[in-house]
Biopython code that builds the backbone (N, CA, C, O; Angstrom):
import numpy as np
from Bio.PDB.StructureBuilder import StructureBuilder

atoms = [
    (1, "MET", "N", (-8.173, 83.802, -42.142)),
    (1, "MET", "CA", (-8.254, 82.854, -41.104)),
    (1, "MET", "C", (-7.195, 81.800, -41.223)),
    (1, "MET", "O", (-6.814, 81.322, -42.291)),
    (2, "LYS", "N", (-6.784, 81.505, -40.115)),
    (2, "LYS", "CA", (-5.763, 80.484, -40.100)),
    (2, "LYS", "C", (-6.433, 79.105, -40.094)),
    (2, "LYS", "O", (-7.424, 78.817, -39.422)),
    (3, "ARG", "N", (-5.824, 78.351, -40.859)),
    (3, "ARG", "CA", (-6.357, 77.004, -40.938)),
    (3, "ARG", "C", (-5.578, 76.106, -39.976)),
    (3, "ARG", "O", (-4.347, 76.073, -40.004)),
    (4, "LEU", "N", (-6.283, 75.404, -39.154)),
    (4, "LEU", "CA", (-5.632, 74.512, -38.186)),
    (4, "LEU", "C", (-5.408, 73.149, -38.822)),
    (4, "LEU", "O", (-6.299, 72.565, -39.439)),
    (5, "LEU", "N", (-4.239, 72.688, -38.656)),
    (5, "LEU", "CA", (-3.924, 71.356, -39.158)),
    (5, "LEU", "C", (-4.435, 70.326, -38.173)),
    (5, "LEU", "O", (-4.303, 70.456, -36.956)),
    (6, "ALA", "N", (-5.017, 69.312, -38.750)),
    (6, "ALA", "CA", (-5.513, 68.242, -37.883)),
    (6, "ALA", "C", (-4.328, 67.426, -37.384)),
    (6, "ALA", "O", (-3.530, 66.913, -38.168)),
    (7, "VAL", "N", (-4.239, 67.325, -36.148)),
    (7, "VAL", "CA", (-3.145, 66.588, -35.526)),
    (7, "VAL", "C", (-3.668, 65.215, -35.141)),
    (7, "VAL", "O", (-4.641, 65.073, -34.400)),
    (8, "GLN", "N", (-2.987, 64.216, -35.669)),
    (8, "GLN", "CA", (-3.393, 62.860, -35.304)),
    (8, "GLN", "C", (-2.745, 62.495, -33.976)),
    (8, "GLN", "O", (-1.557, 62.727, -33.750)),
    (9, "SER", "N", (-3.533, 61.940, -33.143)),
    (9, "SER", "CA", (-2.992, 61.548, -31.836)),
    (9, "SER", "C", (-2.493, 60.108, -31.916)),
    (9, "SER", "O", (-3.006, 59.293, -32.683)),
    (10, "TRP", "N", (-1.517, 59.830, -31.134)),
    (10, "TRP", "CA", (-0.978, 58.479, -31.068)),
    (10, "TRP", "C", (-2.010, 57.558, -30.432)),
    (10, "TRP", "O", (-2.857, 58.003, -29.657)),
    (11, "PRO", "N", (-1.935, 56.272, -30.763)),
    (11, "PRO", "CA", (-2.913, 55.356, -30.161)),
    (11, "PRO", "C", (-2.770, 55.346, -28.641)),
    (11, "PRO", "O", (-1.722, 55.675, -28.086)),
    (12, "THR", "N", (-3.791, 54.982, -28.038)),
    (12, "THR", "CA", (-3.783, 54.958, -26.573)),
    (12, "THR", "C", (-2.724, 53.981, -26.083)),
    (12, "THR", "O", (-2.369, 53.054, -26.810)),
    (13, "PRO", "N", (-2.219, 54.159, -24.888)),
    (13, "PRO", "CA", (-1.172, 53.282, -24.372)),
    (13, "PRO", "C", (-1.627, 51.824, -24.239)),
    (13, "PRO", "O", (-0.789, 50.927, -24.147)),
    (14, "ARG", "N", (-2.903, 51.583, -24.226)),
    (14, "ARG", "CA", (-3.387, 50.215, -24.092)),
    (14, "ARG", "C", (-3.122, 49.390, -25.345)),
    (14, "ARG", "O", (-2.848, 48.194, -25.248)),
    (15, "LEU", "N", (-3.198, 49.987, -26.479)),
    (15, "LEU", "CA", (-3.061, 49.263, -27.729)),
    (15, "LEU", "C", (-1.692, 48.586, -27.859)),
    (15, "LEU", "O", (-1.659, 47.397, -28.178)),
    (16, "PRO", "N", (-0.577, 49.257, -27.635)),
    (16, "PRO", "CA", (0.714, 48.545, -27.723)),
    (16, "PRO", "C", (0.830, 47.415, -26.689)),
    (16, "PRO", "O", (1.414, 46.368, -26.971)),
    (17, "ALA", "N", (0.282, 47.631, -25.516)),
    (17, "ALA", "CA", (0.328, 46.588, -24.483)),
    (17, "ALA", "C", (-0.484, 45.375, -24.921)),
    (17, "ALA", "O", (-0.065, 44.240, -24.694)),
    (18, "MET", "N", (-1.621, 45.594, -25.536)),
    (18, "MET", "CA", (-2.455, 44.485, -26.010)),
    (18, "MET", "C", (-1.785, 43.746, -27.167)),
    (18, "MET", "O", (-1.867, 42.521, -27.256)),
    (19, "VAL", "N", (-1.135, 44.479, -28.035)),
    (19, "VAL", "CA", (-0.424, 43.854, -29.150)),
    (19, "VAL", "C", (0.711, 42.991, -28.604)),
    (19, "VAL", "O", (0.916, 41.870, -29.070)),
    (20, "CYS", "N", (1.437, 43.497, -27.636)),
    (20, "CYS", "CA", (2.519, 42.716, -27.021)),
    (20, "CYS", "C", (1.965, 41.468, -26.334)),
    (20, "CYS", "O", (2.554, 40.392, -26.441)),
    (21, "ALA", "N", (0.865, 41.597, -25.646)),
    (21, "ALA", "CA", (0.253, 40.446, -24.975)),
    (21, "ALA", "C", (-0.169, 39.394, -26.001)),
    (21, "ALA", "O", (0.051, 38.202, -25.788)),
    (22, "LEU", "N", (-0.761, 39.816, -27.093)),
    (22, "LEU", "CA", (-1.164, 38.879, -28.139)),
    (22, "LEU", "C", (0.046, 38.184, -28.770)),
    (22, "LEU", "O", (-0.008, 36.994, -29.078)),
    (23, "LEU", "N", (1.125, 38.926, -28.959)),
    (23, "LEU", "CA", (2.343, 38.318, -29.499)),
    (23, "LEU", "C", (2.928, 37.281, -28.537)),
    (23, "LEU", "O", (3.381, 36.216, -28.956)),
    (24, "ILE", "N", (2.911, 37.603, -27.261)),
    (24, "ILE", "CA", (3.424, 36.653, -26.269)),
    (24, "ILE", "C", (2.573, 35.389, -26.272)),
    (24, "ILE", "O", (3.101, 34.278, -26.226)),
    (25, "ILE", "N", (1.248, 35.562, -26.328)),
    (25, "ILE", "CA", (0.355, 34.398, -26.369)),
    (25, "ILE", "C", (0.611, 33.581, -27.628)),
    (25, "ILE", "O", (0.652, 32.352, -27.572)),
    (26, "ALA", "N", (0.783, 34.248, -28.756)),
    (26, "ALA", "CA", (1.025, 33.555, -30.012)),
    (26, "ALA", "C", (2.356, 32.790, -29.971)),
    (26, "ALA", "O", (2.469, 31.713, -30.557)),
    (27, "LEU", "N", (3.343, 33.333, -29.293)),
    (27, "LEU", "CA", (4.628, 32.649, -29.186)),
    (27, "LEU", "C", (4.582, 31.488, -28.182)),
    (27, "LEU", "O", (5.336, 30.525, -28.322)),
    (28, "GLN", "N", (3.718, 31.570, -27.186)),
    (28, "GLN", "CA", (3.607, 30.529, -26.167)),
    (28, "GLN", "C", (2.771, 29.337, -26.633)),
    (28, "GLN", "O", (2.909, 28.244, -26.084)),
    (29, "TYR", "N", (1.918, 29.522, -27.622)),
    (29, "TYR", "CA", (1.025, 28.457, -28.076)),
    (29, "TYR", "C", (1.767, 27.166, -28.424)),
    (29, "TYR", "O", (1.382, 26.101, -27.940)),
    (30, "PRO", "N", (2.823, 27.226, -29.252)),
    (30, "PRO", "CA", (3.507, 25.969, -29.580)),
    (30, "PRO", "C", (4.143, 25.287, -28.363)),
    (30, "PRO", "O", (4.246, 24.061, -28.321)),
    (31, "LEU", "N", (4.562, 26.068, -27.392)),
    (31, "LEU", "CA", (5.192, 25.508, -26.209)),
    (31, "LEU", "C", (4.208, 24.665, -25.403)),
    (31, "LEU", "O", (4.570, 23.603, -24.897)),
    (32, "TRP", "N", (2.986, 25.125, -25.283)),
    (32, "TRP", "CA", (2.006, 24.456, -24.436)),
    (32, "TRP", "C", (1.095, 23.511, -25.211)),
    (32, "TRP", "O", (0.731, 22.456, -24.692)),
    (33, "LEU", "N", (0.721, 23.857, -26.427)),
    (33, "LEU", "CA", (-0.291, 23.091, -27.134)),
    (33, "LEU", "C", (0.153, 22.559, -28.488)),
    (33, "LEU", "O", (-0.576, 21.773, -29.093)),
    (34, "GLY", "N", (1.284, 22.943, -28.972)),
    (34, "GLY", "CA", (1.717, 22.559, -30.314)),
    (34, "GLY", "C", (2.282, 21.153, -30.389)),
    (34, "GLY", "O", (2.180, 20.378, -29.438)),
    (35, "HIS", "N", (2.883, 20.828, -31.537)),
    (35, "HIS", "CA", (3.415, 19.491, -31.800)),
    (35, "HIS", "C", (4.550, 19.134, -30.832)),
    (35, "HIS", "O", (4.628, 17.984, -30.398)),
    (36, "GLY", "N", (5.392, 20.037, -30.493)),
    (36, "GLY", "CA", (6.500, 19.776, -29.576)),
    (36, "GLY", "C", (6.234, 20.320, -28.193)),
    (36, "GLY", "O", (7.145, 20.837, -27.547)),
    (37, "SER", "N", (5.009, 20.214, -27.726)),
    (37, "SER", "CA", (4.625, 20.816, -26.447)),
    (37, "SER", "C", (5.275, 20.088, -25.271)),
    (37, "SER", "O", (5.827, 18.998, -25.423)),
    (38, "LEU", "N", (5.198, 20.697, -24.132)),
    (38, "LEU", "CA", (5.764, 20.109, -22.927)),
    (38, "LEU", "C", (5.067, 18.800, -22.573)),
    (38, "LEU", "O", (5.711, 17.861, -22.105)),
    (39, "HIS", "N", (3.768, 18.733, -22.791)),
    (39, "HIS", "CA", (3.021, 17.499, -22.522)),
    (39, "HIS", "C", (3.536, 16.366, -23.415)),
    (39, "HIS", "O", (3.746, 15.245, -22.952)),
    (40, "ARG", "N", (3.731, 16.667, -24.671)),
    (40, "ARG", "CA", (4.225, 15.655, -25.623)),
    (40, "ARG", "C", (5.629, 15.182, -25.217)),
    (40, "ARG", "O", (5.939, 13.994, -25.306)),
    (41, "VAL", "N", (6.458, 16.107, -24.779)),
    (41, "VAL", "CA", (7.806, 15.746, -24.322)),
    (41, "VAL", "C", (7.719, 14.819, -23.118)),
    (41, "VAL", "O", (8.468, 13.846, -23.027)),
    (42, "HIS", "N", (6.805, 15.115, -22.190)),
    (42, "HIS", "CA", (6.630, 14.274, -21.005)),
    (42, "HIS", "C", (6.178, 12.864, -21.406)),
    (42, "HIS", "O", (6.691, 11.876, -20.880)),
    (43, "VAL", "N", (5.231, 12.771, -22.323)),
    (43, "VAL", "CA", (4.743, 11.469, -22.791)),
    (43, "VAL", "C", (5.879, 10.685, -23.443)),
    (43, "VAL", "O", (6.037, 9.493, -23.181)),
    (44, "LEU", "N", (6.655, 11.331, -24.273)),
    (44, "LEU", "CA", (7.767, 10.651, -24.950)),
    (44, "LEU", "C", (8.845, 10.202, -23.965)),
    (44, "LEU", "O", (9.432, 9.134, -24.142)),
    (45, "GLU", "N", (9.113, 11.000, -22.934)),
    (45, "GLU", "CA", (10.090, 10.602, -21.916)),
    (45, "GLU", "C", (9.613, 9.373, -21.152)),
    (45, "GLU", "O", (10.410, 8.494, -20.826)),
    (46, "ARG", "N", (8.312, 9.309, -20.866)),
    (46, "ARG", "CA", (7.750, 8.144, -20.176)),
    (46, "ARG", "C", (7.863, 6.901, -21.066)),
    (46, "ARG", "O", (8.230, 5.827, -20.589)),
    (47, "GLN", "N", (7.547, 7.048, -22.359)),
    (47, "GLN", "CA", (7.673, 5.927, -23.290)),
    (47, "GLN", "C", (9.124, 5.463, -23.402)),
    (47, "GLN", "O", (9.398, 4.265, -23.476)),
    (48, "LEU", "N", (10.040, 6.412, -23.412)),
    (48, "LEU", "CA", (11.458, 6.079, -23.494)),
    (48, "LEU", "C", (11.898, 5.289, -22.263)),
    (48, "LEU", "O", (12.652, 4.324, -22.383)),
    (49, "ALA", "N", (11.434, 5.689, -21.095)),
    (49, "ALA", "CA", (11.776, 4.964, -19.863)),
    (49, "ALA", "C", (11.234, 3.540, -19.914)),
    (49, "ALA", "O", (11.917, 2.602, -19.504)),
    (50, "GLU", "N", (10.003, 3.370, -20.419)),
    (50, "GLU", "CA", (9.424, 2.034, -20.539)),
    (50, "GLU", "C", (10.229, 1.180, -21.519)),
    (50, "GLU", "O", (10.482, 0.004, -21.262)),
    (51, "GLU", "N", (10.622, 1.765, -22.621)),
    (51, "GLU", "CA", (11.409, 1.037, -23.617)),
    (51, "GLU", "C", (12.773, 0.641, -23.054)),
    (51, "GLU", "O", (13.265, -0.454, -23.327)),
    (52, "ARG", "N", (13.378, 1.519, -22.277)),
    (52, "ARG", "CA", (14.674, 1.187, -21.674)),
    (52, "ARG", "C", (14.536, 0.041, -20.691)),
    (52, "ARG", "O", (15.402, -0.831, -20.629)),
    (53, "THR", "N", (13.450, 0.035, -19.919)),
    (53, "THR", "CA", (13.200, -1.065, -18.981)),
    (53, "THR", "C", (13.004, -2.368, -19.746)),
    (53, "THR", "O", (13.576, -3.399, -19.390)),
    (54, "ARG", "N", (12.198, -2.316, -20.792)),
    (54, "ARG", "CA", (11.949, -3.501, -21.605)),
    (54, "ARG", "C", (13.246, -4.002, -22.256)),
    (54, "ARG", "O", (13.482, -5.208, -22.330)),
    (55, "ASN", "N", (14.075, -3.078, -22.720)),
    (55, "ASN", "CA", (15.356, -3.465, -23.319)),
    (55, "ASN", "C", (16.270, -4.142, -22.301)),
    (55, "ASN", "O", (16.958, -5.110, -22.626)),
    (56, "ALA", "N", (16.276, -3.633, -21.078)),
    (56, "ALA", "CA", (17.108, -4.240, -20.034)),
    (56, "ALA", "C", (16.634, -5.661, -19.738)),
    (56, "ALA", "O", (17.451, -6.561, -19.548)),
    (57, "GLN", "N", (15.314, -5.866, -19.698)),
    (57, "GLN", "CA", (14.776, -7.204, -19.468)),
    (57, "GLN", "C", (15.151, -8.135, -20.619)),
    (57, "GLN", "O", (15.534, -9.284, -20.398)),
    (58, "GLN", "N", (15.040, -7.639, -21.830)),
    (58, "GLN", "CA", (15.390, -8.457, -22.997)),
    (58, "GLN", "C", (16.882, -8.788, -23.012)),
    (58, "GLN", "O", (17.274, -9.892, -23.390)),
    (59, "ARG", "N", (17.711, -7.828, -22.600)),
    (59, "ARG", "CA", (19.147, -8.075, -22.529)),
    (59, "ARG", "C", (19.456, -9.197, -21.536)),
    (59, "ARG", "O", (20.272, -10.075, -21.815)),
    (60, "ALA", "N", (18.795, -9.159, -20.373)),
    (60, "ALA", "CA", (19.001, -10.207, -19.367)),
    (60, "ALA", "C", (18.540, -11.565, -19.911)),
    (60, "ALA", "O", (19.213, -12.577, -19.721)),
    (61, "HIS", "N", (17.409, -11.574, -20.576)),
    (61, "HIS", "CA", (16.891, -12.809, -21.165)),
    (61, "HIS", "C", (17.852, -13.335, -22.229)),
    (61, "HIS", "O", (18.128, -14.534, -22.278)),
    (62, "ASN", "N", (18.358, -12.452, -23.072)),
    (62, "ASN", "CA", (19.305, -12.853, -24.115)),
    (62, "ASN", "C", (20.595, -13.405, -23.514)),
    (62, "ASN", "O", (21.170, -14.358, -24.038)),
    (63, "THR", "N", (21.045, -12.807, -22.419)),
    (63, "THR", "CA", (22.251, -13.293, -21.746)),
    (63, "THR", "C", (22.028, -14.705, -21.218)),
    (63, "THR", "O", (22.898, -15.568, -21.340)),
    (64, "ALA", "N", (20.849, -14.934, -20.627)),
    (64, "ALA", "CA", (20.530, -16.262, -20.111)),
    (64, "ALA", "C", (20.460, -17.282, -21.252)),
    (64, "ALA", "O", (20.962, -18.399, -21.122)),
    (65, "LEU", "N", (19.841, -16.895, -22.361)),
    (65, "LEU", "CA", (19.771, -17.798, -23.505)),
    (65, "LEU", "C", (21.155, -18.096, -24.080)),
    (65, "LEU", "O", (21.438, -19.231, -24.462)),
    (66, "ALA", "N", (22.009, -17.087, -24.142)),
    (66, "ALA", "CA", (23.367, -17.291, -24.647)),
    (66, "ALA", "C", (24.133, -18.258, -23.754)),
    (66, "ALA", "O", (24.871, -19.110, -24.247)),
    (67, "ALA", "N", (23.958, -18.128, -22.442)),
    (67, "ALA", "CA", (24.627, -19.052, -21.520)),
    (67, "ALA", "C", (24.099, -20.464, -21.710)),
    (67, "ALA", "O", (24.869, -21.424, -21.674)),
    (68, "GLU", "N", (22.805, -20.598, -21.910)),
    (68, "GLU", "CA", (22.222, -21.917, -22.130)),
    (68, "GLU", "C", (22.730, -22.537, -23.438)),
    (68, "GLU", "O", (23.003, -23.736, -23.494)),
    (69, "VAL", "N", (22.854, -21.735, -24.463)),
    (69, "VAL", "CA", (23.379, -22.229, -25.742)),
    (69, "VAL", "C", (24.816, -22.691, -25.564)),
    (69, "VAL", "O", (25.196, -23.740, -26.083)),
    (70, "ARG", "N", (25.620, -21.921, -24.836)),
    (70, "ARG", "CA", (27.006, -22.324, -24.571)),
    (70, "ARG", "C", (27.047, -23.655, -23.825)),
    (70, "ARG", "O", (27.840, -24.538, -24.153)),
    (71, "ASP", "N", (26.171, -23.792, -22.804)),
    (71, "ASP", "CA", (26.127, -25.036, -22.034)),
    (71, "ASP", "C", (25.696, -26.206, -22.911)),
    (71, "ASP", "O", (26.264, -27.294, -22.822)),
    (72, "LEU", "N", (24.710, -25.987, -23.743)),
    (72, "LEU", "CA", (24.240, -27.070, -24.613)),
    (72, "LEU", "C", (25.316, -27.487, -25.605)),
    (72, "LEU", "O", (25.404, -28.658, -25.974)),
    (73, "GLY", "N", (26.116, -26.555, -26.029)),
    (73, "GLY", "CA", (27.157, -26.865, -26.998)),
    (73, "GLY", "C", (28.356, -27.555, -26.394)),
    (73, "GLY", "O", (29.074, -28.264, -27.099)),
    (74, "THR", "N", (28.598, -27.368, -25.100)),
    (74, "THR", "CA", (29.832, -27.879, -24.511)),
    (74, "THR", "C", (29.635, -29.091, -23.617)),
    (74, "THR", "O", (30.554, -29.896, -23.474)),
    (75, "GLY", "N", (28.477, -29.244, -23.016)),
    (75, "GLY", "CA", (28.346, -30.327, -22.045)),
    (75, "GLY", "C", (27.111, -31.174, -22.262)),
    (75, "GLY", "O", (26.077, -30.691, -22.723)),
    (76, "SER", "N", (27.235, -32.451, -21.921)),
    (76, "SER", "CA", (26.087, -33.347, -22.057)),
    (76, "SER", "C", (25.143, -33.209, -20.867)),
    (76, "SER", "O", (23.975, -33.585, -20.959)),
    (77, "ASP", "N", (25.637, -32.673, -19.752)),
    (77, "ASP", "CA", (24.771, -32.486, -18.581)),
    (77, "ASP", "C", (23.647, -31.509, -18.889)),
    (77, "ASP", "O", (22.505, -31.725, -18.481)),
    (78, "ALA", "N", (23.958, -30.451, -19.595)),
    (78, "ALA", "CA", (22.934, -29.464, -19.926)),
    (78, "ALA", "C", (21.902, -30.054, -20.878)),
    (78, "ALA", "O", (20.710, -29.773, -20.757)),
    (79, "ILE", "N", (22.358, -30.874, -21.826)),
    (79, "ILE", "CA", (21.430, -31.507, -22.764)),
    (79, "ILE", "C", (20.511, -32.460, -22.009)),
    (79, "ILE", "O", (19.306, -32.499, -22.256)),
    (80, "GLU", "N", (21.083, -33.222, -21.092)),
    (80, "GLU", "CA", (20.282, -34.160, -20.307)),
    (80, "GLU", "C", (19.260, -33.416, -19.451)),
    (80, "GLU", "O", (18.101, -33.822, -19.361)),
    (81, "GLU", "N", (19.692, -32.335, -18.830)),
    (81, "GLU", "CA", (18.787, -31.549, -17.995)),
    (81, "GLU", "C", (17.626, -30.987, -18.831)),
    (81, "GLU", "O", (16.472, -31.008, -18.403)),
    (82, "ARG", "N", (17.945, -30.499, -19.996)),
    (82, "ARG", "CA", (16.916, -29.942, -20.886)),
    (82, "ARG", "C", (15.946, -31.036, -21.340)),
    (82, "ARG", "O", (14.738, -30.805, -21.389)),
    (83, "ALA", "N", (16.457, -32.215, -21.670)),
    (83, "ALA", "CA", (15.596, -33.318, -22.091)),
    (83, "ALA", "C", (14.688, -33.756, -20.955)),
    (83, "ALA", "O", (13.523, -34.079, -21.187)),
    (84, "ARG", "N", (15.193, -33.772, -19.751)),
    (84, "ARG", "CA", (14.371, -34.153, -18.603)),
    (84, "ARG", "C", (13.276, -33.112, -18.344)),
    (84, "ARG", "O", (12.122, -33.470, -18.107)),
    (85, "ALA", "N", (13.630, -31.853, -18.389)),
    (85, "ALA", "CA", (12.675, -30.794, -18.050)),
    (85, "ALA", "C", (11.627, -30.602, -19.140)),
    (85, "ALA", "O", (10.436, -30.499, -18.844)),
    (86, "ASP", "N", (12.059, -30.553, -20.394)),
    (86, "ASP", "CA", (11.139, -30.210, -21.474)),
    (86, "ASP", "C", (10.433, -31.419, -22.078)),
    (86, "ASP", "O", (9.271, -31.328, -22.472)),
    (87, "LEU", "N", (11.124, -32.538, -22.150)),
    (87, "LEU", "CA", (10.569, -33.695, -22.845)),
    (87, "LEU", "C", (10.132, -34.811, -21.903)),
    (87, "LEU", "O", (9.518, -35.785, -22.337)),
    (88, "GLY", "N", (10.445, -34.672, -20.613)),
    (88, "GLY", "CA", (10.043, -35.685, -19.644)),
    (88, "GLY", "C", (10.813, -36.995, -19.792)),
    (88, "GLY", "O", (10.304, -38.053, -19.423)),
    (89, "MET", "N", (12.001, -36.942, -20.313)),
    (89, "MET", "CA", (12.788, -38.157, -20.523)),
    (89, "MET", "C", (13.391, -38.621, -19.198)),
    (89, "MET", "O", (13.665, -37.821, -18.304)),
    (90, "VAL", "N", (13.588, -39.933, -19.100)),
    (90, "VAL", "CA", (14.197, -40.528, -17.909)),
    (90, "VAL", "C", (15.313, -41.460, -18.351)),
    (90, "VAL", "O", (15.351, -41.900, -19.500)),
    (91, "ARG", "N", (16.209, -41.753, -17.441)),
    (91, "ARG", "CA", (17.311, -42.669, -17.730)),
    (91, "ARG", "C", (16.818, -44.118, -17.626)),
    (91, "ARG", "O", (15.749, -44.395, -17.082)),
    (92, "ASP", "N", (17.623, -45.016, -18.157)),
    (92, "ASP", "CA", (17.328, -46.442, -18.003)),
    (92, "ASP", "C", (17.386, -46.801, -16.532)),
    (92, "ASP", "O", (18.314, -46.415, -15.821)),
    (93, "GLY", "N", (16.401, -47.532, -16.091)),
    (93, "GLY", "CA", (16.379, -47.971, -14.705)),
    (93, "GLY", "C", (15.746, -46.968, -13.757)),
    (93, "GLY", "O", (15.582, -47.276, -12.577)),
    (94, "GLU", "N", (15.386, -45.789, -14.221)),
    (94, "GLU", "CA", (14.732, -44.799, -13.362)),
    (94, "GLU", "C", (13.223, -44.979, -13.432)),
    (94, "GLU", "O", (12.679, -45.449, -14.432)),
    (95, "THR", "N", (12.567, -44.597, -12.360)),
    (95, "THR", "CA", (11.109, -44.611, -12.326)),
    (95, "THR", "C", (10.654, -43.171, -12.173)),
    (95, "THR", "O", (11.149, -42.431, -11.323)),
    (96, "TRP", "N", (9.717, -42.795, -12.999)),
    (96, "TRP", "CA", (9.237, -41.421, -12.998)),
    (96, "TRP", "C", (7.845, -41.388, -12.392)),
    (96, "TRP", "O", (6.964, -42.127, -12.832)),
    (97, "PHE", "N", (7.634, -40.552, -11.399)),
    (97, "PHE", "CA", (6.343, -40.420, -10.740)),
    (97, "PHE", "C", (5.775, -39.051, -11.054)),
    (97, "PHE", "O", (6.486, -38.047, -11.095)),
    (98, "ARG", "N", (4.476, -39.046, -11.273)),
    (98, "ARG", "CA", (3.794, -37.775, -11.537)),
    (98, "ARG", "C", (2.741, -37.584, -10.465)),
    (98, "ARG", "O", (1.851, -38.418, -10.295)),
    (99, "TYR", "N", (2.849, -36.490, -9.751)),
    (99, "TYR", "CA", (1.897, -36.159, -8.703)),
    (99, "TYR", "C", (0.937, -35.119, -9.238)),
    (99, "TYR", "O", (1.361, -34.089, -9.761)),
    (100, "SER", "N", (-0.334, -35.376, -9.114)),
    (100, "SER", "CA", (-1.308, -34.424, -9.644)),
    (100, "SER", "C", (-2.181, -33.895, -8.513)),
    (100, "SER", "O", (-2.423, -34.591, -7.527)),
    (101, "GLY", "N", (-2.649, -32.664, -8.664)),
    (101, "GLY", "CA", (-3.561, -32.055, -7.708)),
    (101, "GLY", "C", (-2.918, -31.778, -6.371)),
    (101, "GLY", "O", (-1.717, -31.971, -6.183)),
    (102, "GLY", "N", (-3.735, -31.323, -5.452)),
    (102, "GLY", "CA", (-3.242, -31.022, -4.120)),
    (102, "GLY", "C", (-3.644, -32.123, -3.165)),
    (102, "GLY", "O", (-4.415, -33.011, -3.529)),
    (103, "GLY", "N", (-3.146, -32.079, -1.981)),
    (103, "GLY", "CA", (-3.512, -33.056, -0.971)),
    (103, "GLY", "C", (-2.565, -34.236, -0.944)),
    (103, "GLY", "O", (-1.514, -34.240, -1.586)),
    (104, "ASN", "N", (-2.971, -35.244, -0.176)),
    (104, "ASN", "CA", (-2.109, -36.402, 0.022)),
    (104, "ASN", "C", (-2.430, -37.544, -0.932)),
    (104, "ASN", "O", (-1.736, -38.561, -0.919)),
    (105, "GLN", "N", (-3.446, -37.408, -1.747)),
    (105, "GLN", "CA", (-3.829, -38.491, -2.647)),
    (105, "GLN", "C", (-3.076, -38.343, -3.962)),
    (105, "GLN", "O", (-3.535, -37.653, -4.872)),
    (106, "SER", "N", (-1.952, -38.974, -4.057)),
    (106, "SER", "CA", (-1.186, -38.929, -5.287)),
    (106, "SER", "C", (-1.009, -40.336, -5.804)),
    (106, "SER", "O", (-0.721, -41.274, -5.061)),
    (107, "VAL", "N", (-1.190, -40.448, -7.090)),
    (107, "VAL", "CA", (-1.093, -41.748, -7.726)),
    (107, "VAL", "C", (0.139, -41.733, -8.615)),
    (107, "VAL", "O", (0.262, -40.859, -9.473)),
    (108, "PRO", "N", (1.048, -42.671, -8.433)),
    (108, "PRO", "CA", (2.232, -42.656, -9.299)),
    (108, "PRO", "C", (1.872, -43.095, -10.714)),
    (108, "PRO", "O", (1.017, -43.956, -10.922)),
    (109, "ALA", "N", (2.517, -42.510, -11.631)),
    (109, "ALA", "CA", (2.332, -42.896, -13.040)),
    (109, "ALA", "C", (3.080, -44.193, -13.275)),
    (109, "ALA", "O", (3.972, -44.549, -12.506)),
    (110, "PRO", "N", (2.721, -44.896, -14.334)),
    (110, "PRO", "CA", (3.448, -46.151, -14.606)),
    (110, "PRO", "C", (4.921, -45.865, -14.852)),
    (110, "PRO", "O", (5.296, -44.782, -15.301)),
    (111, "SER", "N", (5.738, -46.849, -14.551)),
    (111, "SER", "CA", (7.190, -46.706, -14.758)),
    (111, "SER", "C", (7.477, -46.593, -16.231)),
    (111, "SER", "O", (6.880, -47.277, -17.063)),
    (112, "GLN", "N", (8.399, -45.719, -16.530)),
    (112, "GLN", "CA", (8.793, -45.539, -17.922)),
    (112, "GLN", "C", (10.284, -45.784, -18.021)),
    (112, "GLN", "O", (11.071, -45.151, -17.318)),
    (113, "HIS", "N", (10.665, -46.681, -18.871)),
    (113, "HIS", "CA", (12.080, -46.980, -19.064)),
    (113, "HIS", "C", (12.409, -46.652, -20.507)),
    (113, "HIS", "O", (11.691, -47.042, -21.428)),
    (114, "ARG", "N", (13.494, -45.936, -20.691)),
    (114, "ARG", "CA", (13.929, -45.608, -22.055)),
    (114, "ARG", "C", (15.368, -45.958, -22.210)),
    (114, "ARG", "O", (15.939, -45.763, -23.283)),
]
sb = StructureBuilder()
sb.init_structure("model")
sb.init_model(0)
sb.init_chain("A")
sb.init_seg("    ")
for serial, (resi, resn, name, xyz) in enumerate(atoms, 1):
    if name == "N":
        sb.init_residue(resn, " ", resi, " ")
    sb.init_atom(name, np.array(xyz, "f"), 0.0, 1.0, " ", f" {name:<3s}", serial, name[0])
structure = sb.get_structure()
């Protein structure tokens, strides 16, 4: 009698397709859910835009402060203006009035001479 050799059949066509699908899913995981995911990139881009806006505002503020420092260093008008605005100083012979609240009832403060 002839002995028949057992012939192994190749796996069904579904198995390679499923393996490929699993590999694709495994490769896509970091893109969508991992540390460098698209969502994380979007969040970082938004934070970067906010930081750039904040930096631009700070740059404008710094420019204004630098101009004020230059004015204070070169002219007495700027110093006088700053003293009047921040410290409430007045010149000799000037009368300073302070109006409080709304409406027409305003009471002048006593005259201050310095």
